[in-house]
N, C-alpha and C positions, 0 to 999 in steps of 0.2 A: 677385182679391183676393191679397195676400199670405199667405204660409204661415207662423204662430209656429212657436215651439219647444215641445215638448210639457212638461209639468212633469216636474222632476228634482229630485233630493236635492240639498241645500246641497253635501254633500262632492264628489259626482260633478260640478256645477256648478264648484266651485273646481279641481277636477283638470282640466277642461275649459279652465280659464282659464288653468291653468302650463302645459299642452301648446301652445297659442294661442301664450302669451307666448315660449314656448321655440323655437317658430317662427319669430317675427318676430325675436328676439334672433340668430338663426344669420344673417340677413342682414346684422345690422349688424355682428355679429362680423367675417363675412368681407369688407366693408370695409376695415375697421380692419386687419386680416392682411394683406391684399393688398399695403396701402401699404409695411407693414414689409420684404415680401419683394421689392418692385422690385429692390434692387441684387442679389439672389440671381439674380434672373432676368436680369440684365445678365451676369451672370459665367457663369450656368448655360446659358442661350439664346442668348446673343449678341446680346440685346434693344436695339437703338439708343432713343433716347430719343422718339422718334415712336411706337417698337413701344410701349413702356412706356404713352403716352398711348393708344392706340388699347385697350390690354388693359383700361385702368382705363376707358374711355369708351365700352366696347362695352357693359358690362353696364349703365353709367348712361342711354346712348342709347335703349337697348331697354325699359329700366325705364320712362322717361319718356315714351315714345311707348306703352307699352302699358298704363300705370295705370290710366286710368280705362275701358279696355277691359275690365280686369280686374276691376274694380268692377262694370262693368255684367253681366260674364259670371257673374259670381258672384249677382247680383240674379237672373238670368234662370234660369241650370242649376242653383242650388243652392251655398252658401257653402260647405258639406263638402266636396261632389264637386269642387269648382273649388278649396279648399284643397289638396284630397289631390293634384289633378292638378300645382298649382303648386310642393308638396313635391316630388312625382316629377320634375318638370323640373329644379328647384335642385337635385335629388341626383343625376340623369343629367349635367348639367352640370359638377358637382363631380367626378363620377367620371373624366369625359373630362379635365377640367383638371388632375387629378390626375397622370395618366399620359402626357399629351400631349408632345413632345420638339421641338415648333415653336411658333413664334410664333403663326402663322397660327391653329394648332389651337387654342391656348390662347385667342386672341381671339374664337374661334368658340365657345366652350363659355362663356366669361363672357358672350355674347350670350343662349346656353340658358339661363343663370342668372338673366339679366336679365328673362328673360318669366317664369320660374319666381317671382322676386321681386315680380313687376307684380303677378301675381295673389294670392301670400302676404299681402302688406300689407294691402291694402283687405279682404282675405277674414278676414283675423284679427280686425281691428276689427269687422267686421260680425258676426261670429261672438260675440265678447265681449260687444257691446251687446244682441245678441240672446238673450242666456242670464239676464238679467234682465228685469222689469217695472219694479222700483222704480227710483226716481232715485238713491238711495244708492249700492243695488248698483251699478247701472251708474256712478258717478262714482267707486267704488271700484276697479272691475273696470276700468275705462280708465287709473285713476293707476298700477295695476299693470304695465297695457300698454307705458305710456310710460316707467314706471322699467325694465320690462325692455329697452326699448328702449338708456337712459341707462347702464343696467348693461355692456351691450355694448361700450361705448365705454371704460369700464376692463378688461373682460376681454380685450379684444381685444390689446392690446400684449403683454401678460405671455401668454398662450397663443400668440401667433404667435413671440414671443421664442423660448419654450420649444420649439417644435416647430421653428424654423428653427435652433436652437442645435444638435439631435439627428438630424435628419430631413433629406431634402433637401425643395425649395421645394414638391413636388407635395403634401406633408403639410396644408398650411395649407389646401387644398379637401378633403382626404380625412375631416377631422375632422367636416364636415358631415353624411357620412354617418349616422352613429349615431342622431344627432338626426331626421334624415329617415325612418329605420327604426324608430325610436319612433313617430315624431309622425302617419304615416300610417294607419297601425291602429288607433291610440288617440282618433283623432279620428272615423273612422268608428264605434267602439265605443262612446265619450263622447257626441257631440253628437248629437243628433237634426236630421234635414235642414230648413233652412228655404230657401227663394225666395219671390220675387215673379213669378210669369207674366205680370204686366201691365207688369215692366218695360219701359224704350223699348229700341227696338234698336238694334242696334249699328252703330255710325258707322264704317264700314272705311274709305270713302275719306277722313275725314277725320282716321283714325290713319295711313292709308298717308301723307297729304300732309304732316301735322305732325313725322312721322319723317323722312321724306325731306328736308324743309327743315333740320332739325337737324342729320343726318347731314351733307349738304353742305356747311353751315358749318362744321362740325369738320374736314373733311375738306381745307377751304381753309386753315384754321388751323393743323392739324397739319402738313400740307406745307407751309406758306408758307417755313419756314426753307431747305428744299429747292429750291423754285421759284424763291424771293423775294417780299419781299411787296406789291410793287409788280409782278408778274409778270404777262400775259396770262392765264396760266393760276389763279394765285392770286386775280386782279380779276374773272376771268370766273366762276370757280366761287362767289366771293361775291355775286355777279350773279344767278345761278341758285337760290340758294338764298334770296335776296330775292322772286325771281318766285314761287318754291314758297311762300313765308310768304304773300305776297300772294293768291297763289291758294286757299290753304288759310284765309286769314281770310272771302274773298269767300264760299267755299263754307260753311262754317259759319257766317256771316251767312243764309245764303237757307236754310238747315237747320232745319227745325221742330224737330228734337231733335239737336242738335249735342254732338258728343264734348267739345269744351271751349267754353263761352260765352264768345264775343271781347267779349261787349257787357259784361263786368265790368271790364274794363281802360277802358272809358268812364267807369267812376265813380272819382272822385279819391280818396273815403274808403277805397275798396278797393286800388285801383291804386299808390298810393304807400306803405302799409305793406308790399304785396306786394313792392313793388319794392327795399325792405329786407331783406326776407327772402331776396329772389334774391341779392343782392348780397352778404348775410351768406355764403350759401352757397357762391358762387362764389370768395369771399375763402379760406373753411375748404379747399375742395376744391385750389384752386392752393396754400395754406399747406402742406398735409397731403404734396400731390407732392415738394415741395421739400423738408421736413423730413425723412421718412427718409433720402433720399439724403444730403442734408448731415450727419445722423449717423452714417452708418454710412461713404460714402466720404470725407468730409472729416475728420470727428474719429475715424475709424476704430474706432466702437464695434463691437461683437459684435451682433447680431438683440436676444438678450435684454437686453443692456445698454441699448440703443436703446428697447425697449419700457420698461424701468422707468423710463428718463428721460424718459419721452414722459407718465408718470404723474402727475404733478404739475397740469400741463395738464388730463387728463380729471376729476379732482378739482375742480379751480376750474370746470371745465364743468358738470359736475352740479350743484354747490351754487350756483352763479352762476344757474344755471336755476330752481332752487326759488326763491331769493330776489328774482330779475330782478322777478315781479308787484309784492312789498311794495315793492322799491323806487322801481318808478315810481307807485305810490300815492303814495309818500311826497313825492318829488321832482319827479314829474310824466313823464307818458309820453314826452313831445317830448325832455327834457333825458336823460333814461336812454338811448332808442334813440339819440341822436346822440352819444352819448358811448361807448355801445358800438360803434358803428361807427369812431370814432375812436380808440377803444383797439385794436381789431381791427388796422386798418391800421399802428396804431404796431407793434404786437406784430411784426409781420411784417419791419417796419423793424429793428427792435432784434435779430431774429434773426441777421442779417450781419454786425452791427457787429463782434461778437470777430473775423473773419476765421478761418481756418482752424486756427489756433492758440490761441484764446480759451478760458477757462477755461467748465465746464459752467454756472457760477452765472451767466454772462451770457447763456449759451443758454437757461436756464430764465427767466429774467424774460423775455425776449422770447414764449418758448412761453405762460406763465401771463397774459401780459397779452393776448395774442391770445385765449386761450380766455375768459377775463373779458369781453373785447369782445363775442366770439361769443353766451356765455351771456346779458348782460344786455340784449342787442339782438335777440337772435331770437325769444324767446319771447314778449316785449310786442309786437313789430311782429305777430306772426302771431296772436294774441289781437285785438287793434286790428283787422286784416283781418277776423277772422270777426264781430268785434263789429259791423261795419259792414252787414251784411247782414241780412234778413228769416231768422228760423229755419227757413222752409220752403225756402229757397235754401242753406241750409248747407252742405248734403253737396256742391253743386255749385259753391260757393266754396272748400270745401276742395280738393277737385280741382285746380280752375283753380289755387289756391295751391301745391299740391304738384307740380303739373306745371312751374309757373314756377321752383321751388326747383331742380327735378331739372335742367330744362334750366341752370341757374346753375352745378350743380354739373359737367356734361359741360363746359360752356365753360370752366370754371376750370381744369380740369385741360390742356385745349386751349390756351388763352391763356396761362396762366403758363407752362407747359412749352414749348410756343413761341418765347416771348421769353427764356427760359432757355437752350433750346439756341443760338439765335441768339446772342447775348450770349457766352455759352462757346466756341463756334467761335471766334468774330472774336477775342475775347481772347486764346484760346490760340494763334491763328496767330503774334501778335505776340511771343508768350513762347518759341514752340519755333523761331522761324528761326535761332537762332545754336547750337541743341544738335545740329546734323549728322544729324538723322533721316532715314531712308530715307523718299521721298514717300508711299510707301504706308503703313508707320507715321503717319507723320504726319498723314496724311489719315482713318485711322482713330480716331487718337485725339480727331480734332475732332467725331464722333460723338456720344460720351458720355463723363462722367468715368470710368464703370465699364470702357468698354473701352480709355479712357486708362491706366487703372491695368494691366489686365490685360496691353496692350503692353509697359509699363513693366516688367514682372516678367520680358522676354523679353531686355530689352537690358542692355549692361553695368552695374556698378552704379554708375556716376557717371552716366551717360545715363538709367538708368533714374530715379533720383532726381530727375534734373532734371526729366523728363517728370513723373514723380507731381507734384512740387512745384507745376509748373504746371498742372496739368490742377486740383489743390484749389484754387490761387489764381483760376483762371477759373471756376471752379464756383462761387466764394462771388460774384465779379463778376456770373456772371450771373444768380444767384438774387436777390443784391441790385436788379437791374433788373427781374428780375420781381416781386419783392415789391414794388418802389415800383408797378407798375402796380397792384397791389392796393390801396396806401395812396391811389392817385389815385382808384382807383373809391370807396372810402370817404369820401373828402373828397365826391365827386359826390352819391353816394346820401345823405348826413347834409345835404348843403346843400336837397337835394330834399325832405328829409323836414322839416328845420326850418322851410321857409318855404312849402310846398305842403299839408303833411299835414293834415288837416280831425280834431281831438280834440274831441268834443264835451264842454263843462265837466263833465256827469255824470258822464262816462265813469269806470268804476272796473272794473278788468280783473282775472279769476279769482286769487285769490292763491293759486293749486296749478301744476302742470303741465298739466292736462286741458286747457289752454286750447290747446296745441300740436296737438292732434289735432281741434280745431274743437268742442270739447263745451262 
């Protein structure tokens, strides 16, 4: 039988909610801050574009692979205990990431942080919901939990910009430690333990197979610019990933207690909106990977200037998420989700239209359009997916939807980043042929725009200006091609949803953001 929380005062209960919200907020802020720090990693660690992709994706890959297991561990061994373990792992990973001086060390530290976050996210939501017996209290607490996640989107750019303007890049990870130091003891003091001894056993084989399949596909995609998209190495690795995926699906279908209920993907009413959610997160991750480098490397903004200039998009994202269910109720779910997808793809295309010398206003239009599309498409699609399943299956459905979204996030960085580096390198080769650069300098410049700008500072004034200008032009070309892929994906997803989505006539989505967590 599940063990429930013992009675507690209202003040203690809401303080516990605040601690849980702060814990999940730090994971959201960390992702936003890291994107802002990518140019600093190029300058200080000599990270290539593929290195940046792995630094970002190591966290997301492990998060996606361990998230369902993290929820099972919390139910089986205790939500507070696992929450404290998750926060400790996140803190240790942050500490190592702050002081490492190698790309490999930072990537490994990010993976440890991903394990911690995979435990934190489901554990915090379980704790928040278990603190209340009444539905009104649960709804309010979940709203605060979701609002804390959204607040992290706004806090991240400002906090990251301030830290990077005054301290070294490692400070963006070190800032996590005070929150960890406060949360771990407070959770134990404020929240009684709760668990479900009858929780399903862990599906370790499923976890390993799913993580291996996604990791293999990511490796093939990120290394494709180096080996060639049609090389034996790339195609062979993609084939290996496909085999692992087939084995995973076959194993899960035969497993009476699967890690991921793949049968959900046979239910059109669930899978079509889940495809939309995955596409939205894919596009968002790819867009963010390009955006911070575009603002700093191409347009020359400092970290704090870049962070401030990202705020309009963050505010549109938050306000749009709140308004999305109301818009869907008024104009129809199908129209709003299709519009959201098209706006998101169009925003990416608009971002690169101004070129390297365009005014900020033109950049802001692209960011705001993208953010508006993400906001009005994601929340209704998630709510629609959750509304398509019976209440007793909502927990499994939410986990399945979340895993698909996280996989989309990892693939977005890998695909968009790899297309960017391929197009950038190809275009730069044609631009610098007449500059008379040493072959070693030319080769390094083609690795990434950050490397090219670093090399330009070592050359004579004329040659340096020529290389820097060519690198900025080529980055815009690469970004444009990469974000066109995003636009193509949005058209595909919008078409699938427009013609295949099943939306019952009586469907009315929740007019609040609780839907995004499946409540």
